[in-house]
C-alpha positions, 0 to 999 in steps of 0.5 A, a space after each residue: 207644108 208642101 212635103 217638096 218642100 220640105 225633104 229640099 229644106 231637109 237636104 240642104 240642112 244635111 248637106 250643111 252638116 255632113 262636111 262635119 268631120 265626126 259623123 256622128 255629131 253631124 247626124 245628130 246636129 242634123 236631128 238638133 237642127 230640125 227640132 229647134 228651127 221647124 214647127 211641129 206640123 212640118 216635123 210630124 210631116 217629115 217623120 210620116 213621110 219617112 214612114 210611110 214613103 221611106 223618107 223618099 227624095 230625102 239625102 241618105 245623111 238626113 235619113 240616118 240623122 231622122 231615124 237614129 234620133 228620131 226621139 230628138 225630133 219628135 
C-alpha cells in the first residue's frame, strides 16, 4: 500500500483520538485502533516508515502513540 495513504489514514485516526482529555489514553487508543482495524501488512509498512523515515508526515500524536505503544501495533 502507498505510504502516503497510510500516513493520511493514521493522521485521521490521530486527529479523532487527540480530542480525548486524557492524552495517555488517547495514545493507547490510537495504537489499539491501528492494531484492530489495519491488516498486518499495513501495520508493518507504517512501522517501517517510522523506523526508516522517522515517521515523516505523521502528526506528532500518531508518532508518539506508535513509539510508546509499538508492542500493541506489532
